[in-house]
Structure formats: C-alpha cells, structure tokens
N, C-alpha and C positions, 0 to 999 in steps of 0.2 A: 643370810638374806642381807679383789682385790685382793730400767736399764736405762738407764740413759749414759751415753757417753758424750763426750762433744771433745773435739779435737780440731786443732788447726794446722794445716799444712801449708807450705808455700812453696808454687813451684820454682825449678832450680834451672835455669837456662844454661846453654852451653858455654856460654861465659860470662862472668857475674862477677862485679866488684863488690868486695864487702867493706864493713866498716875498717878505717885504719887500713895499713897498708897492706892486709892480705889479699891476697886473688885466686881464682879459680880457674884453671886451663881450658882451652875447649875439650882436650880429653879428660877434665875430670879432675886433674891431680890439683892438689893444694900446695899452695908454699909461699915463702915471704919473698917480696919484690927484693932483689939483690941491691946491695947498697952501692955508691961510687965504686967505679974500677972494680967490678965484681966482688967485691969485698963481702964475706958473709952478714948476713943478718945479725942487727943487733938484738940483747935481751929483749928488748919490749917489741919487737917486730915478730920475736921467736914466740911470745907468750900470746901475741894476737892470734897468731896462725893456730896454735893448741886450744883456744878457746873456742876460734871458728869450727875445728875439729870436732871438738866437743858438743857444740851445737848443733851441727850437722847429723852428729851420729844420736843426739837426744832426739831429733827429729823423726830420723828415721826410726828410733825404735818407738816412739810416740805414735807412728802412722800405723806402725807392725801392730800394735796393741788396740789400736782403735780397730784394724780392719779383722784382728781376731776377735773383736765383738761384735761388730758389726756383720759380718759375712755369714755366720750363724744364723743371726736374726732373721736378715733379709731371705737367707734360704728358707728360711722356718715361714715366714709371712707368703713368699712366692709359693710353697706348697698348699696353705691355707687358700690362698686366693685358686689355686686351681681345684682345690674343693669345693670350692663355690660355685664352680663350673658345672654345667651337663644338664640332663633333663629329669623331671620330675616325673616320677612312675603314676599312672594314673590310679585314682582311689586312694592317694596318700593324703587323705583330709580326717576329719576327728571322725574319731570311734565313740562319741558321745561319753567320754571317760577322762573330761578335762576337770581340772580343778581352781578354785581360785581362793589366793590367800587375803584375808580381809583383817583389819584393823582392830583394836582393843575397845574401840567406841561400841561396839554392837552388844556388847555384853558389861558395860559399866553403867550403862544409862545413858548416855547422851544420843542413842539411836532411838527413833520413835518408829510407830506402826507405818507413817509414810515414808520412810525410810526403806522400810523392808519391802513394801509393796512397789516402789521404785526400783529397788534391786532386783526384784521378779521379773519386772517389766525389761530390765538391761538383759537378766540371762534368760529371757525366754527364747524358745529357738536357738540357742547357743549348745554347745557341748559340756558345759558345766555341769557336773554331776556330785562334786565334792566340795565343801566350802570349810577351810582349814581357818576358824576364827582365833585370833590371838588373846588366849585364857592366861598364860602367865603372867608375868615372866616366874617360874621357878624360883625358889631360894636356893643360895649356895649348896645347902643340907638337903636338897630332893623334894622338901614341903611345897604345900600351895595354900596359901590362906582364901578361906573362901571368899573373904572381902573382897577381892579383887575382881571377883564374875558374878555380881547382884544380879545381874539381868539375863543371865545364860539361860535358864529355863523357858522366859520370855521370848527371847531370839529363838530358841530350837521350835517352842510351838508355832511361831509367827512362820518362821521359814516351811514348816510342815504344811501349814495352811495355806500358804501362796504360794509355795514350790514343791508340790506332790514331786516325790522321787529323789530330791536332793538332800543326803547326806550333811551332816553338822557335826565337824572333827575341830576336838579342843587342840588347838595349836599350843603347845608349851615347849619353852625354849630358857635355855641359860647360856653363859660363858662359862665354858672349862677353864680350870687352872693350869692347861697347857702350854702357855707362852708367857704365864705371870703368875704374881703369889697370888690374884684373888680370882677365886670363882669356883663353879662344883667340881669337887674330887672323885671321880667315878671309880677311882681305885678301892674306895671306901665302901665295903659291903651295906653298910648301913645308910649309905648316900643312896645307893642304888635300890636298896629295899624301900627307900623313903619315896622316889620315882614311881615305883610301881605301885606305892600307895596311894600316890598323887592322881594316877591313871585310875585307879578304883574311885577315885572320890570323883572324878570329873564326867566318868560314866554313872555312876551312880545319880549325877545330878542329869541325866539323860542325854549326853553327847553320843553318838553314834561310831564313836572313833577317837584315836589318840594320835595326834602328829606332832612329832618330835623332833626339835632342831636344837641341835647341842654345837656350839662352834669356840672355838676352832679345834676342828676334832680330827688328828691325826691319824694317816693312814695306818691299818692293823692294831688299832685300839683294841684288844682282847676283852677289857671291861665294857667296852660299850656292847660288844657282840654279846657279853653275858648278860647285859641290860636289857637287849632287845629279846634274847631268849625268855627272858622271865617276864617282859610286857606282852609277849607272844601269847603266852600261855594264859595271862587273865585276859586279854581281851578275845583269843578264840572260846574261853569258856561261856563270855557274853556274848558272843555272835557279833561283833564289833570290829571295826577295821582298826590294823597298826600302821601307820605311815610316818616316813621318815622325810626330813630335806638332808638331799646329798652334797655334797662335794663332787668339783669336778674329776674326771680320769686325766691322771698322766697325758700328757700330748706325746712324751715320748718316755719309754721303759723306765724307770725309776727316777724322771726327773723330780718328783715331791724331794727326794733326797737331797739332788743336787740343788733345789732351791731353798730347802730349808737349809742346808751347810751356809749358805751365803746370805739370807735373810732373818733366819730363825723364823720362819713361818712356812711349813712345807705346802700349805694350801690345798694341793692336789690328794688323792688316792691312788693308789695301785689299782689298775683294772682287778685284778684278785681281791682286793678286799672291797671293791664296789659290788662285786659279784655275791661275796660273803654276806655283805650287808641285807642285797637284794633278796636275797634265799630265807630273809628272817621274818620279811614285813609282806603287807599287802600292798603295799603301794611306796613307791621310791620316786621322790622329785627331785630332778637335780637342779643345783640352782647355776643354771647355765647362764650368767650375767657375771659383771664384775669381772671381766676377763683381760683386760689390757690391750684389746685389741684397737687399732687406731681408724681403721675402714671399715665400712659396713660390709664389703665383699670378703674382708679376711674375717669379721666376724662372724658372716654367713657360713664361712669355710669352717670354723672354729667349731661352731653349733653342730655344723655337720658332721665332723671327725667323731664328736662328743656322743652324737646321738648313735653312731655305730658303734663306736667303743662301748656304750651303753647297753645296745641293744645283744650284742654278743653274748655278756656274763649274766643280764637277768633273764629268769625262767619265765618261762611262758605263762606260769599262773602268778606272778607277779604283776602289778600295772606299773609301768615307766612311763612317767611325767617327765617331759623336758621344761624347764621354766623361760617364760618370756617376759622381758623387763618393763612391765607396767608401771616405772619410775622413772625419772628425769634428774641425772646428777653428772657434773663434770669433776673430775678427780684423777687423781691417780687411781689406775684400775678400771675405770669405769669413765667410758666418754660418749655423752648423750648422742652426738651425731653420729657414733658408729654403732652401738648397741640398740639396736632400733627393732620394732616389734616384726615388720615386715623381713629385715633381714634375718631374724631369729626363725621365722616360721619357714623362710625359706632354708636355713638351713637343717631345721625339723625335718623336712619334707625331702629334703636330699637324702639325710642320712638313713630314713626308713626306706628310700627309693632303693638305695644301693645294699642293704643289709636284711632288709626284713618288710616287704612292701605290704604283704600281706598279715602283719602281725595284729592280732585283735586287742590284747591288753597295751593300751598305749594312747597317749595324749599329751596335753600341755598345760602347765600349771602358770597362772597369771599372777604375778606380784606385782603390785598389790592394790587393792581397791583402792585407796583414799588420794594414789598419788597419779591414777589412771587419767588419760585424757581421750576425747572422743577420736583423735587420730588412731590411739592406741586399739580402740575397742573397734575401729571401724578396719584397722589391719588386720587384727586377729579373725575378723568375719570374713572379710574378704580373702585372705592368705589361706586361712585352715577351714572355717563352714563351707566355701566355694559358693 
C-alpha cells in the first residue's frame, strides 16, 4: 500500500594527444614519443604511457559495465512499451465488482453523516461494491484493540442506509518482521491465532468481510498460507468475505529472488504463489502501483503484463481486482507523472483483452479515498465505466 547507474565516456578520435608526452597513433597504438636522435623514452615518459593505458582500460571496463546494466533495462522497457500498444476488446469495462480503500477517519470519529452522503454521491453509478475501511493496524502480536475503531458500527449502518448493496470490509494490516527486527511474526502459531481472533472480533462488530494487508510479505511464505486457511474457515462460517492486498508478480521468472539478493527486499511474488493465495480468498487485490516505471506508456504496459499474469492463475471463483493509483507522490519506486489512472486503466483493459476478455469476476480497486483528486475520479469514470 517500491538502479541507477551513471557513467561518463569520452570519444576517442583517430589521433589524440594526451596529457604529457604520450600519444595515440591513427592506428590506435599508444607509445612514448622518441627522445632526441631516436633514443628510448625516459622513465617519466614510460610511466605516463602506462598510466594512459590504464586510464583507457578503466574507461573501457566502465563502459562495458554501464552497457551490461543498461541494455537489459532498455530491453525490458522496450518490451513494456510494446505491451502498452494494441487494441482494447469490446466490453472490457467494469463488471460492478470494483472496490475502494478508505482511510481510518471513517471509523475513529472524524467523519460525519454528511461525509457518508457525499461518499454515496461520489460512488453512485460507479462499479464500487466493496469498501475496505482501515480498521487496524493490528498489533505485532496479532491483536486488535477495540478502541481504534469506536465508530465502526455507525459507519457500517450509514453505508447500508445510503449505499444499499455496498459491503464494508475491515482493512487490517501490519508490518511483518521479514526484513527487520520489528513487526509481526507469522511463524508463531499464537500470532496467527490472534489474527484469526481479531477477524472474529471485527465480524462481530458488523463488518461483512476481512481485508488483510501484511507487508513486506515474501513469496512462498507457508505461514501466510496457513493463516489464510484459518481465516477462510472463519469467514465462510459467517457468510463473510475474505480479501487480501497482494504484491505484484515476477515480471520475469524468478525475478524476486534476484532482486531480493541485490536489495534485501524481494518485492514481487512468483506467479505460482500468487495463484496459491488467490485460491484461498474471495477477492485478491493486486497493488499494481509503486512500479518504478518512468513513463506512462511503460507503466501502462507493466499493468497490462501484470493483469495477464494474474488472470492466468486466479481461479474463476475468486474476484481479481487490479489496483489504481488514486494518490500522488514522487519518490524512488513511484513517479506521479508516470503512474496515472488513465495509464493504469488502459493497462488493465489491455491485459483483460489479451487474456480473458469475458472474465466475470474482475474489477479494479482504487487506492485511496483521502488522496484522490477530481481528475482521478474522472479518469476512472471515463476509462473504466465508459
């Protein structure tokens, strides 16, 4: 709810005079200028010649390293640009299964009846059918103090009154201790049991589902899958929904392993793991933003690729939602000029068009209400609602 290389090369002409008395001949051979009457060069000239050779060798090595890093990146970006091109299949619009992430102010007392009515007006005639309202965060031990969501019942009742047919799910999250000493540890059975108890607690408060967002969650985490199995048993018994916020899928097979080895933050999931998660939930919402893409076109192509990868492994019984960036930041990993709602919507529709244009259980998820602009809403309405 996230490679830079710089290098400088200098063109070498066919004939170049370097500092001191060393020279480069038109054929490229380098040597010291002969002394008087053809005498061999002195020690200083020979040393300068060696230094020149070392400098040129270092430049060639630096250039090779820069190219070794840049060429794969350029190839990948070119491929994403190609993914951005193409035709959109008819009917690749909302299926009335969209969702909206909401901030904590809706359940802590800051929002009022007038705010709910304004939200209802905003969502009228859109495809939004689920609200993921931030109700946590969970404590690191998996517990959830009731004091952090004192107005939950009021909000749920207000939504049912003003927006019939819209579900309210408790958005519960925490930092995992996967990349640092602090955070939730899913390997501990009592922590997982406490998360399940917290889910039971919010369902008792009237929520119609549990939306889980635990980060950074590494691909292949068996303890997370065990937690989802336990949560699914609880939500099914209560006829409630279980949904999760999911990481992006490897743009290349095994890329999370390579990236994790270099940065310590794997970021992506394998496509197989994404499918394992998707089979355990009612809804899976990919956080398809914070992609490090520099251009709208490559971001759109990236989202198209991610949509196709997710469609391939998400069962038809699970709602697949692709995240739209309704927020505006400029930092490493997220460029506001590139990660736009129009680009994301085009990418979603392209991926849907190429992979499963008639998919019924599909939608978009808008992140997040308090940062959204009028332009974001218009782009969603124009591009996705039609």
